[in-house]
Structures are given as structure tokens and as C-alpha cells.
DSSP file (Angstrom, degrees, kcal/mol; ACC not computed):
  #  RESIDUE AA STRUCTURE BP1 BP2  ACC     N-H-->O    O-->H-N    N-H-->O    O-->H-N    TCO  KAPPA ALPHA  PHI   PSI    X-CA   Y-CA   Z-CA
    1    1 A M              0   0    0      0, 0.0     2,-0.5     0, 0.0     0, 0.0   0.000 360.0 360.0 360.0 131.8   -1.6  -18.9   24.6
    2    2 A Q        -     0   0    0      2,-0.0     2,-0.6     1,-0.0    31,-0.1  -0.703 360.0-156.1 -85.2 125.4   -0.6  -15.7   26.3
    3    3 A I        -     0   0    0     -2,-0.5    31,-0.2     1,-0.1     3,-0.1  -0.890   9.6-173.0-100.2 124.0   -2.8  -14.7   29.3
    4    4 A D  S    S+     0   0    0     29,-1.7     2,-0.3    -2,-0.6    30,-0.2   0.786  72.6   8.0 -86.7 -29.5   -2.7  -11.0   30.0
    5    5 A K  E     -a   34   0A   0     28,-1.6    30,-2.6     2,-0.0     2,-0.4  -0.990  61.9-162.9-152.3 143.6   -4.7  -11.2   33.3
    6    6 A E  E     -a   35   0A   0     -2,-0.3     2,-0.4    28,-0.2    30,-0.2  -0.995   5.7-168.9-129.7 135.2   -6.0  -14.0   35.5
    7    7 A I  E     -a   36   0A   0     28,-2.7    30,-2.3    -2,-0.4     2,-0.6  -0.963  14.2-143.5-123.7 144.9   -8.7  -13.8   38.1
    8    8 A D  E     +a   37   0A   0     -2,-0.4    30,-0.2    28,-0.2    28,-0.1  -0.913  25.3 165.1-107.3 112.6   -9.7  -16.4   40.7
    9    9 A T  E >   +a   38   0A   0     28,-3.4     3,-2.0    -2,-0.6    30,-0.5   0.042  22.4 150.2-114.0  24.9  -13.4  -16.6   41.5
   10   10 A R  T 3   +     0   0    0      1,-0.3     3,-0.1    28,-0.2    28,-0.1  -0.307  68.0  21.5 -58.6 138.2  -13.3  -19.9   43.3
   11   11 A G  T 3  S+     0   0    0      1,-0.3     2,-0.4     0, 0.0    -1,-0.3   0.325  98.8 113.4  86.9  -8.5  -16.0  -20.2   45.9
   12   12 A L    <   -     0   0    0     -3,-2.0    27,-0.4     3,-0.0    -1,-0.3  -0.780  52.7-151.2 -98.3 141.5  -18.2  -17.5   44.3
   13   13 A N    >   -     0   0    0     -2,-0.4     3,-2.0     1,-0.1    27,-0.0  -0.686  40.6 -32.0-108.0 164.3  -21.5  -18.3   42.7
   14   14 A C  T 3  S+     0   0    0      1,-0.3    -1,-0.1    -2,-0.2    29,-0.0  -0.202 121.6  19.4 -49.7 135.8  -23.4  -16.7   39.9
   15   15 A P  T 3> S+     0   0    0      0, 0.0     4,-2.4     0, 0.0     3,-0.4  -0.956 111.0  72.6 -98.9  10.3  -23.4  -13.8   39.1
   16   16 A L  H <> S+     0   0    0     -3,-2.0     4,-2.7     1,-0.2     5,-0.3   0.869  95.0  52.3 -59.3 -43.6  -20.2  -12.9   40.9
   17   17 A P  H  > S+     0   0    0      0, 0.0     4,-2.0     0, 0.0    -1,-0.2   0.913 113.6  46.1 -58.1 -39.7  -17.7  -14.7   38.5
   18   18 A I  H  > S+     0   0    0     -3,-0.4     4,-2.7     2,-0.2    -2,-0.2   0.919 112.5  49.6 -67.1 -43.6  -19.3  -12.9   35.5
   19   19 A L  H  X S+     0   0    0     -4,-2.4     4,-2.0     1,-0.2    -1,-0.2   0.906 112.5  47.0 -63.4 -41.6  -19.3   -9.5   37.3
   20   20 A K  H  X S+     0   0    0     -4,-2.7     4,-2.3    -5,-0.2    -1,-0.2   0.881 112.7  50.3 -67.5 -37.3  -15.7   -9.9   38.3
   21   21 A A  H  X S+     0   0    0     -4,-2.0     4,-2.9    -5,-0.3    -2,-0.2   0.906 108.6  52.2 -65.7 -41.3  -14.8  -10.9   34.7
   22   22 A K  H  X S+     0   0    0     -4,-2.7     4,-1.7     1,-0.2    -2,-0.2   0.917 111.3  46.8 -60.9 -43.6  -16.7   -7.9   33.3
   23   23 A K  H  X S+     0   0    0     -4,-2.0     4,-0.8     2,-0.2    -1,-0.2   0.911 113.5  48.3 -64.6 -43.1  -14.7   -5.6   35.6
   24   24 A A  H >< S+     0   0    0     -4,-2.3     3,-0.8     1,-0.2     4,-0.5   0.899 109.4  52.5 -66.2 -40.5  -11.4   -7.3   34.7
   25   25 A L  H >< S+     0   0    0     -4,-2.9     3,-1.3     1,-0.2    -1,-0.2   0.863 102.5  59.7 -63.0 -35.2  -12.1   -7.1   30.9
   26   26 A A  H 3< S+     0   0    0     -4,-1.7    -1,-0.2     1,-0.3    -2,-0.2   0.767 102.8  53.2 -64.1 -24.7  -12.8   -3.4   31.2
   27   27 A E  T << S+     0   0    0     -3,-0.8    -1,-0.3    -4,-0.8    -2,-0.2   0.576  98.9  82.5 -86.1 -10.6   -9.3   -2.9   32.5
   28   28 A L  S <  S-     0   0    0     -3,-1.3     2,-0.2    -4,-0.5     3,-0.1  -0.540  80.1-116.5 -94.0 160.0   -7.8   -4.7   29.5
   29   29 A Q    >   -     0   0    0     -2,-0.2     3,-2.1     1,-0.1    45,-0.3  -0.537  50.0 -76.9 -85.7 159.5   -7.0   -3.4   26.0
   30   30 A S  T 3  S+     0   0    0      1,-0.3    45,-0.2    -2,-0.2    -1,-0.1  -0.335 120.9  22.3 -56.0 132.4   -8.8   -4.7   22.9
   31   31 A G  T 3  S+     0   0    0     43,-2.5    -1,-0.3     1,-0.3    44,-0.1   0.240  91.7 128.2  92.6 -13.2   -7.4   -8.1   22.0
   32   32 A Q    <   -     0   0    0     -3,-2.1    42,-2.9    -7,-0.1     2,-0.4  -0.380  55.7-122.8 -76.4 160.5   -6.0   -8.9   25.4
   33   33 A V  E     - B   0  73A   0     40,-0.2   -29,-1.7   -31,-0.1   -28,-1.6  -0.876  19.1-164.1-115.9 133.8   -6.8  -12.2   27.0
   34   34 A L  E     -aB   5  72A   0     38,-3.2    38,-2.8    -2,-0.4     2,-0.5  -0.938   4.4-158.3-114.8 133.8   -8.4  -12.9   30.4
   35   35 A K  E     -aB   6  71A   0    -30,-2.6   -28,-2.7    -2,-0.4     2,-0.5  -0.955   8.8-167.1-111.0 129.7   -8.4  -16.2   32.3
   36   36 A V  E     -aB   7  70A   0     34,-3.1    34,-2.4    -2,-0.5     2,-0.5  -0.971   5.2-160.8-118.9 127.6  -11.1  -16.8   34.9
   37   37 A V  E     +aB   8  69A   0    -30,-2.3   -28,-3.4    -2,-0.5     2,-0.3  -0.940  22.3 167.5-108.5 125.8  -10.9  -19.7   37.3
   38   38 A S  E     -aB   9  68A   0     30,-2.5    30,-3.5    -2,-0.5   -28,-0.2  -0.904  38.9-156.4-135.1 159.0  -14.3  -20.7   38.9
   39   39 A T        +     0   0    0    -30,-0.5     2,-0.7   -27,-0.4   -29,-0.1   0.302  66.4 107.9-113.7   4.8  -15.8  -23.5   41.0
   40   40 A D    >   -     0   0    0    -28,-0.2     3,-2.0     1,-0.2     4,-0.3  -0.751  57.8-156.5 -87.1 113.4  -19.4  -22.7   39.9
   41   41 A A  T >  S+     0   0    0     -2,-0.7     3,-1.2     1,-0.3     4,-0.4   0.824  92.8  61.5 -59.5 -32.1  -20.6  -25.4   37.6
   42   42 A G  T 3> S+     0   0    0      1,-0.2     4,-2.1     2,-0.2     3,-0.3   0.636  82.7  82.1 -68.8 -13.5  -23.1  -23.0   36.1
   43   43 A S  H <> S+     0   0    0     -3,-2.0     4,-2.6     1,-0.2     5,-0.3   0.759  77.7  69.1 -66.2 -23.0  -20.3  -20.8   35.0
   44   44 A M  H <> S+     0   0    0     -3,-1.2     4,-1.1    -4,-0.3    -1,-0.2   0.966 110.7  30.8 -59.3 -52.9  -19.8  -22.9   31.9
   45   45 A R  H  > S+     0   0    0     -4,-0.4     4,-2.3    -3,-0.3     5,-0.2   0.835 116.5  60.4 -75.3 -31.8  -23.1  -21.8   30.3
   46   46 A D  H  X S+     0   0    0     -4,-2.1     4,-2.6     1,-0.2    -2,-0.2   0.924 106.5  45.5 -61.0 -44.2  -22.9  -18.4   32.0
   47   47 A F  H  X S+     0   0    0     -4,-2.6     4,-2.3     2,-0.2    -1,-0.2   0.818 109.7  55.1 -72.0 -29.5  -19.7  -17.5   30.2
   48   48 A Q  H  X S+     0   0    0     -4,-1.1     4,-1.9    -5,-0.3    -1,-0.2   0.939 113.2  42.0 -64.4 -45.6  -21.0  -18.8   26.9
   49   49 A A  H  X S+     0   0    0     -4,-2.3     4,-2.5     2,-0.2    -2,-0.2   0.897 113.2  53.7 -67.3 -40.7  -24.0  -16.4   27.2
   50   50 A F  H  X S+     0   0    0     -4,-2.6     4,-2.3     1,-0.2     6,-0.3   0.915 109.1  48.1 -60.1 -45.0  -21.8  -13.6   28.5
   51   51 A A  H  X S+     0   0    0     -4,-2.3     4,-1.9     1,-0.2     5,-0.4   0.912 112.6  48.9 -63.0 -42.7  -19.5  -13.8   25.5
   52   52 A K  H  < S+     0   0    0     -4,-1.9    -2,-0.2     1,-0.2    -1,-0.2   0.904 114.9  44.6 -63.6 -42.1  -22.4  -13.9   23.1
   53   53 A Q  H  < S+     0   0    0     -4,-2.5    -2,-0.2     1,-0.2    -1,-0.2   0.845 121.1  36.9 -72.7 -34.7  -24.1  -10.9   24.7
   54   54 A T  H  < S-     0   0    0     -4,-2.3    -2,-0.2    -5,-0.2    -1,-0.2   0.632 101.1-122.5 -97.4 -14.9  -21.0   -8.7   25.1
   55   55 A G     <  +     0   0    0     -4,-1.9     2,-0.2     1,-0.3    -3,-0.1   0.502  64.7 138.0  83.9   2.4  -19.1   -9.6   21.8
   56   56 A N        -     0   0    0     -5,-0.4     2,-0.5    -6,-0.3    -1,-0.3  -0.573  58.5-113.0 -77.2 148.3  -16.0  -10.8   23.7
   57   57 A E  E     -C   73   0A   0     16,-2.1    16,-2.9    -2,-0.2     2,-1.0  -0.719  15.1-145.1 -90.6 126.0  -14.6  -14.0   22.2
   58   58 A L  E     +C   72   0A   0     -2,-0.5    14,-0.2    14,-0.2     3,-0.1  -0.787  23.2 176.7 -87.0 104.3  -14.7  -17.1   24.4
   59   59 A L  E     -     0   0A   0     12,-2.3     2,-0.3    -2,-1.0    -1,-0.2   0.847  58.3  -3.7 -80.2 -35.7  -11.4  -18.8   23.4
   60   60 A D  E     -C   71   0A   0     11,-1.4    11,-2.6     2,-0.0     2,-0.3  -0.995  48.4-171.9-159.9 147.6  -11.5  -21.8   25.7
   61   61 A Q  E     +C   70   0A   0     -2,-0.3     2,-0.3     9,-0.2     9,-0.2  -0.984  21.6 158.7-140.2 135.0  -13.4  -23.5   28.4
   62   62 A Q  E     -C   69   0A   0      7,-2.1     7,-3.4    -2,-0.3     2,-0.5  -0.990  33.4-128.3-152.4 161.5  -12.2  -26.5   30.3
   63   63 A T  E     -C   68   0A   0     -2,-0.3     2,-0.5     5,-0.2     5,-0.2  -0.947  18.9-178.0-112.9 130.2  -12.7  -28.4   33.6
   64   64 A Q  E >   -C   67   0A   0      3,-2.7     3,-2.7    -2,-0.5     2,-0.4  -0.925  65.0 -59.1-129.1 105.7   -9.8  -29.3   35.8
   65   65 A N  T 3  S-     0   0    0     -2,-0.5     0, 0.0     1,-0.3     0, 0.0  -0.447 122.9 -16.2  56.4-114.7  -10.8  -31.3   38.9
   66   66 A T  T 3  S+     0   0    0     -2,-0.4     2,-0.3    -3,-0.1    -1,-0.3   0.347 120.6  96.7 -99.7   6.3  -13.3  -29.0   40.6
   67   67 A D  E <   - C   0  64A   0     -3,-2.7    -3,-2.7   -57,-0.1     2,-0.5  -0.756  58.5-154.3-100.2 143.1  -12.2  -25.9   38.7
   68   68 A Y  E     -BC  38  63A   0    -30,-3.5   -30,-2.5    -2,-0.3     2,-0.5  -0.974  15.2-156.4-113.6 122.7  -13.9  -24.4   35.6
   69   69 A I  E     -BC  37  62A   0     -7,-3.4    -7,-2.1    -2,-0.5     2,-0.4  -0.859  11.1-176.2-106.5 130.7  -11.5  -22.5   33.4
   70   70 A H  E     -BC  36  61A   0    -34,-2.4   -34,-3.1    -2,-0.5     2,-0.5  -0.991   6.2-166.0-126.9 133.0  -12.7  -19.8   31.0
   71   71 A V  E     -BC  35  60A   0    -11,-2.6   -12,-2.3    -2,-0.4   -11,-1.4  -0.977  12.6-180.0-123.5 121.2  -10.5  -17.8   28.6
   72   72 A L  E     -BC  34  58A   0    -38,-2.8   -38,-3.2    -2,-0.5     2,-0.5  -0.920  20.7-145.8-122.9 144.9  -11.9  -14.7   26.9
   73   73 A R  E     -BC  33  57A   0    -16,-2.9   -16,-2.1    -2,-0.4   -40,-0.2  -0.939  29.4-119.9-107.4 128.9  -10.4  -12.2   24.5
   74   74 A R              0   0    0    -42,-2.9   -43,-2.5    -2,-0.5   -18,-0.1  -0.425 360.0 360.0 -68.7 136.9  -11.6   -8.6   24.9
   75   75 A R              0   0    0    -45,-0.2   -45,-0.2    -2,-0.1    -1,-0.2   0.473 360.0 360.0 -72.3 360.0  -13.4   -7.2   21.9
């Protein structure tokens, strides 16, 4: 999967990972892919709700050690 932009939000708690993702998505073109790395366990459900509310597609979510990885495609 091609990632067009990646942001690191490790150490930030809700709502900061979502706010940073929203800003990063605004800089992308429609169809481009954003990867967000977070350490906030709540970000798993936060990004699911964010994708549903904004219409951006949540392509993947996974946990790697203490990191939570979210991959979104801009609508």
C-alpha cells in the first residue's frame, strides 16, 4: 500500500491525534493515503468514529507493540 503522508502522534492523547490527522488530510488530494502512528489506546475507536463522521475511508488499523497504526484514504 502506498502511503502519501505519515504523521507521528506518539505521546499525544485524544483529541490531538484526530486533530493532527484532520489537518494532514486537508493537505492531501482526494484518494491519497495518510498513515497515523499513535500511542493512545483510545485512538482505535476514535479513528473509526472519525472516518464514519468525515467520510474518509479507514483502510487499516493495527497494533504494533505500544503503537496504534491507522491508515486513512482521503475522500
